[in-house]
N, CA, C and O of each residue as an XYZ file, in Angstrom:
420
protein
N      81.839    192.229     69.012
C      81.662    193.175     70.081
C      80.174    193.407     70.298
O      79.399    193.492     69.345
N      79.792    193.508     71.548
C      78.408    193.790     71.881
C      78.092    195.268     71.716
O      78.954    196.080     71.379
N      76.850    195.584     71.958
C      76.403    196.968     71.858
C      76.972    197.774     73.010
O      76.953    197.314     74.152
N      77.468    198.942     72.738
C      78.050    199.798     73.765
C      76.986    200.224     74.763
O      75.835    200.467     74.400
N      77.383    200.310     76.014
C      76.483    200.726     77.079
C      76.377    202.246     77.081
O      77.391    202.943     77.059
N      75.160    202.754     77.107
C      74.944    204.205     77.084
C      74.852    204.747     78.512
O      74.465    204.033     79.437
N      75.208    205.999     78.669
C      75.029    206.738     79.921
C      75.668    206.052     81.132
O      75.036    205.937     82.182
N      76.899    205.603     80.993
C      77.605    204.956     82.100
C      78.049    206.022     83.089
O      78.666    207.021     82.717
N      77.725    205.791     84.352
C      78.091    206.711     85.426
C      79.095    206.017     86.342
O      79.073    204.791     86.454
N      79.977    206.774     87.001
C      80.910    206.155     87.943
C      80.156    205.425     89.054
O      79.069    205.833     89.463
N      80.760    204.336     89.529
C      80.155    203.557     90.594
C      81.179    203.210     91.658
O      82.337    203.618     91.574
N      80.752    202.460     92.653
C      81.608    201.993     93.744
C      82.011    200.558     93.429
O      81.190    199.646     93.534
N      83.270    200.350     93.042
C      83.709    199.038     92.571
C      83.520    197.955     93.627
O      83.186    196.820     93.287
N      83.726    198.280     94.891
C      83.549    197.279     95.945
C      82.107    196.801     96.034
O      81.840    195.600     96.093
N      81.192    197.743     96.044
C      79.769    197.412     96.106
C      79.356    196.636     94.850
O      78.632    195.643     94.927
N      79.823    197.101     93.718
C      79.481    196.458     92.450
C      79.996    195.024     92.396
O      79.253    194.112     92.031
N      81.264    194.817     92.758
C      81.859    193.474     92.701
C      81.169    192.536     93.685
O      80.870    191.392     93.342
N      80.915    193.005     94.897
C      80.217    192.176     95.894
C      78.833    191.792     95.391
O      78.431    190.633     95.490
N      78.112    192.758     94.858
C      76.769    192.483     94.356
C      76.781    191.501     93.198
O      75.981    190.567     93.165
N      77.682    191.705     92.250
C      77.768    190.806     91.107
C      78.186    189.408     91.544
O      77.641    188.418     91.057
N      79.148    189.319     92.458
C      79.575    188.011     92.968
C      78.410    187.299     93.645
O      78.273    186.082     93.523
N      77.574    188.042     94.355
C      76.401    187.458     95.002
C      75.389    186.926     93.994
O      74.829    185.845     94.178
N      75.158    187.685     92.938
C      74.243    187.226     91.884
C      74.792    185.962     91.232
O      74.053    185.003     91.010
N      76.080    185.958     90.927
C      76.701    184.786     90.302
C      76.587    183.577     91.220
O      76.241    182.486     90.766
N      76.872    183.755     92.498
C      76.760    182.651     93.457
C      75.325    182.105     93.485
O      75.113    180.894     93.546
N      74.364    182.998     93.440
C      72.960    182.589     93.461
C      72.530    181.814     92.230
O      71.536    181.089     92.275
N      73.247    181.950     91.148
C      72.909    181.246     89.908
C      73.500    179.833     89.859
O      73.252    179.089     88.911
N      74.274    179.469     90.870
C      74.906    178.142     90.895
C      73.871    177.019     90.750
O      74.139    176.003     90.107
N      72.717    177.201     91.335
C      71.681    176.163     91.309
C      70.594    176.425     90.271
O      69.636    175.658     90.175
N      70.730    177.481     89.508
C      69.724    177.817     88.492
C      69.807    176.848     87.311
O      70.777    176.104     87.165
N      68.793    176.873     86.494
C      68.746    176.032     85.308
C      69.662    176.597     84.229
O      69.545    177.771     83.879
N      70.576    175.781     83.693
C      71.446    176.248     82.615
C      70.674    176.641     81.347
O      71.172    177.415     80.529
N      69.472    176.112     81.192
C      68.648    176.467     80.049
C      68.070    177.877     80.187
O      67.699    178.506     79.196
N      67.997    178.366     81.431
C      67.382    179.665     81.686
C      68.382    180.746     82.091
O      68.039    181.928     82.108
N      69.619    180.352     82.418
C      70.601    181.308     82.908
C      71.959    181.065     82.246
O      72.528    179.978     82.342
N      72.457    182.093     81.580
C      73.783    182.014     80.964
C      74.848    181.749     82.032
O      75.771    180.963     81.820
N      74.707    182.414     83.178
C      75.666    182.224     84.265
C      75.641    180.786     84.753
O      76.698    180.191     84.964
N      74.459    180.216     84.935
C      74.348    178.815     85.370
C      74.977    177.887     84.334
O      75.626    176.902     84.687
N      74.785    178.200     83.074
C      75.377    177.395     82.002
C      76.899    177.406     82.109
O      77.542    176.368     81.947
N      77.475    178.574     82.381
C      78.924    178.676     82.543
C      79.401    177.932     83.791
O      80.447    177.283     83.772
N      78.633    178.030     84.866
C      79.024    177.380     86.123
C      78.904    175.861     86.067
O      79.706    175.149     86.672
N      77.915    175.370     85.351
C      77.619    173.932     85.358
C      78.057    173.213     84.091
O      78.111    171.983     84.059
N      78.365    173.965     83.059
C      78.696    173.366     81.774
C      80.122    172.854     81.712
O      80.798    172.695     82.729
N      80.552    172.603     80.497
C      81.905    172.098     80.283
C      82.934    173.124     80.739
O      82.823    174.317     80.456
N      83.932    172.627     81.450
C      84.988    173.489     81.965
C      85.645    174.292     80.844
O      85.863    175.495     80.984
N      85.957    173.630     79.740
C      86.637    174.305     78.641
C      85.820    175.454     78.059
O      86.392    176.434     77.582
N      84.507    175.350     78.090
C      83.670    176.427     77.551
C      83.885    177.722     78.335
O      84.028    178.795     77.748
N      83.907    177.615     79.649
C      84.126    178.790     80.493
C      85.546    179.324     80.312
O      85.739    180.531     80.170
N      86.518    178.453     80.317
C      87.909    178.892     80.216
C      88.197    179.530     78.851
O      88.951    180.499     78.765
N      87.604    178.993     77.803
C      87.756    179.605     76.478
C      87.111    180.987     76.447
O      87.650    181.914     75.841
N      85.959    181.123     77.100
C      85.271    182.412     77.143
C      86.114    183.433     77.900
O      86.195    184.593     77.495
N      86.739    183.011     78.992
C      87.607    183.897     79.762
C      88.771    184.381     78.892
O      89.093    185.569     78.893
N      89.395    183.473     78.158
C      90.499    183.842     77.267
C      90.022    184.774     76.155
O      90.714    185.727     75.797
N      88.849    184.495     75.615
C      88.282    185.348     74.555
C      88.075    186.771     75.057
O      88.419    187.737     74.376
N      87.511    186.888     76.253
C      87.245    188.224     76.808
C      88.546    188.967     77.084
O      88.623    190.175     76.861
N      89.571    188.264     77.567
C      90.871    188.902     77.799
C      91.440    189.417     76.475
O      91.989    190.518     76.417
N      91.309    188.630     75.432
C      91.790    189.039     74.107
C      91.037    190.268     73.606
O      91.630    191.147     72.980
N      89.748    190.331     73.875
C      88.955    191.475     73.429
C      89.366    192.756     74.158
O      89.338    193.838     73.572
N      89.748    192.638     75.432
C      90.265    193.805     76.156
C      91.562    194.271     75.495
O      91.765    195.464     75.268
N      92.420    193.326     75.195
C      93.697    193.658     74.551
C      93.460    194.380     73.225
O      94.099    195.395     72.948
N      92.554    193.864     72.412
C      92.289    194.478     71.110
C      91.679    195.876     71.266
O      91.999    196.779     70.493
N      90.816    196.054     72.245
C      90.237    197.377     72.490
C      91.329    198.362     72.914
O      91.306    199.531     72.531
N      92.281    197.873     73.705
C      93.409    198.726     74.102
C      94.267    199.084     72.887
O      94.706    200.226     72.747
N      94.499    198.122     72.027
C      95.287    198.388     70.818
C      94.598    199.453     69.951
O      95.268    200.237     69.278
N      93.261    199.476     69.970
C      92.503    200.478     69.220
C      92.428    201.813     69.962
O      91.968    202.813     69.410
N      92.885    201.820     71.219
C      92.852    203.021     72.061
C      91.445    203.625     72.128
O      91.263    204.839     72.035
N      90.452    202.734     72.293
C      89.044    203.127     72.312
C      88.519    203.011     73.749
O      88.174    201.923     74.210
N      88.466    204.130     74.432
C      88.109    204.181     75.852
C      86.811    203.431     76.173
O      86.798    202.569     77.051
N      85.738    203.749     75.475
C      84.445    203.119     75.763
C      84.479    201.624     75.484
O      83.878    200.837     76.216
N      85.177    201.233     74.432
C      85.291    199.813     74.096
C      86.118    199.069     75.145
O      85.788    197.939     75.507
N      87.180    199.690     75.632
C      87.986    199.083     76.696
C      87.114    198.842     77.924
O      87.127    197.753     78.498
N      86.357    199.861     78.324
C      85.480    199.734     79.496
C      84.480    198.606     79.297
O      84.271    197.792     80.197
N      83.865    198.555     78.131
C      82.860    197.535     77.823
C      83.457    196.129     77.902
O      82.893    195.243     78.543
N      84.593    195.934     77.249
C      85.214    194.611     77.232
C      85.781    194.243     78.595
O      85.749    193.075     78.981
N      86.301    195.221     79.328
C      86.799    194.952     80.686
C      85.671    194.468     81.587
O      85.876    193.587     82.421
N      84.487    195.037     81.424
C      83.333    194.576     82.211
C      83.005    193.121     81.878
O      82.713    192.331     82.776
N      83.050    192.767     80.606
C      82.834    191.367     80.223
C      83.889    190.463     80.849
O      83.570    189.383     81.346
N      85.144    190.904     80.823
C      86.226    190.108     81.393
C      86.049    189.919     82.896
O      86.219    188.812     83.406
N      85.712    190.983     83.601
C      85.520    190.890     85.057
C      84.364    189.956     85.374
O      84.475    189.134     86.283
N      83.268    190.060     84.654
C      82.137    189.150     84.865
C      82.579    187.695     84.691
O      82.310    186.855     85.550
N      83.251    187.402     83.587
C      83.668    186.018     83.331
C      84.728    185.551     84.331
O      84.785    184.367     84.666
N      85.564    186.471     84.805
C      86.518    186.118     85.855
C      85.787    185.775     87.145
O      86.140    184.801     87.811
N      84.779    186.552     87.508
C      84.010    186.251     88.718
C      83.277    184.914     88.600
O      83.186    184.168     89.575
N      82.762    184.613     87.424
C      82.128    183.307     87.214
C      83.166    182.196     87.387
O      82.882    181.169     88.003
N      84.356    182.402     86.849
C      85.427    181.414     86.975
C      85.799    181.215     88.440
O      85.943    180.079     88.891
N      85.955    182.293     89.178
C      86.272    182.183     90.603
C      85.186    181.410     91.342
O      85.489    180.548     92.167
N      83.932    181.714     91.053
C      82.812    181.006     91.682
C      82.865    179.521     91.357
O      82.680    178.682     92.239
N      83.110    179.201     90.121
C      83.141    177.788     89.709
C      84.220    177.017     90.467
O      84.028    175.849     90.805
N      85.346    177.661     90.732
C      86.462    176.986     91.390
C      86.534    177.262     92.891
O      87.521    176.914     93.539
N      85.497    177.883     93.441
C      85.393    178.038     94.888
C      86.275    179.108     95.502
O      86.604    179.033     96.685
N      86.663    180.106     94.715
C      87.450    181.219     95.243
C      86.493    182.384     95.475
O      85.922    182.922     94.526
N      86.320    182.770     96.736
C      85.359    183.830     97.052
C      85.928    185.207     96.725
O      87.140    185.387     96.602
N      85.037    186.155     96.589
C      85.433    187.536     96.326
C      86.231    188.077     97.507
O      87.131    188.896     97.320
N      85.912    187.628     98.725
C      86.660    188.055     99.905
C      88.079    187.493     99.889
O      89.017    188.171    100.306
N      88.243    186.252     99.407
C      89.593    185.694     99.265
C      90.400    186.496     98.249
O      91.578    186.782     98.465
N      89.758    186.856     97.148
C      90.436    187.650     96.129
C      90.871    188.988     96.723
O      91.997    189.432     96.501
N      89.982    189.625     97.473
C      90.322    190.903     98.112
C      91.494    190.713     99.071
O      92.398    191.548     99.115
N      91.487    189.626     99.838
C      92.593    189.347    100.757
C      93.908    189.175    100.029
O      94.944    189.663    100.482
N      93.871    188.488     98.912
C      95.090    188.302     98.099
C      95.608    189.644     97.612
O      96.803    189.924     97.705
N      94.718    190.469     97.095
C      95.132    191.789     96.606
C      95.633    192.678     97.741
O      96.628    193.387     97.588
N      94.944    192.639     98.879
C      95.383    193.431    100.054
C      96.775    193.017    100.512
O      97.608    193.863    100.839
N      97.022    191.707    100.535
C      98.313    191.199    101.000
C      99.456    191.641    100.091
O     100.600    191.734    100.536
N      99.167    191.907     98.860
C     100.212    192.288     97.903
C     100.654    193.746     98.035
O     101.740    194.102     97.578
N      99.843    194.578     98.643
C     100.246    195.977     98.721
C     100.502    196.451    100.143
O     100.518    197.653    100.409
N     100.699    195.516    101.044
C     101.024    195.897    102.442
C     102.495    196.017    102.601
O     102.975    196.327    103.692
């Protein structure tokens, strides 16, 4: 587990997700030696997919511990790695939003 984030304040999930997706998209052409995100986008497919599974497992374990701050921390890692995965496979954040919107109409 990484170091817990201090002084977390509520945010706007839409703005946050759009901004993070934009940063991830911008790292597509970055050097994998200089950017962890670029390494995930350009590296071995299995490395990214294993990381996604690892982060999902860490969310589950944090939930089993019923540790609010740990759940939030691990969920943020999972969302980041999910957004990287979507970027790698060409699924835009707007497509994801459309899929979610279509499910609750």
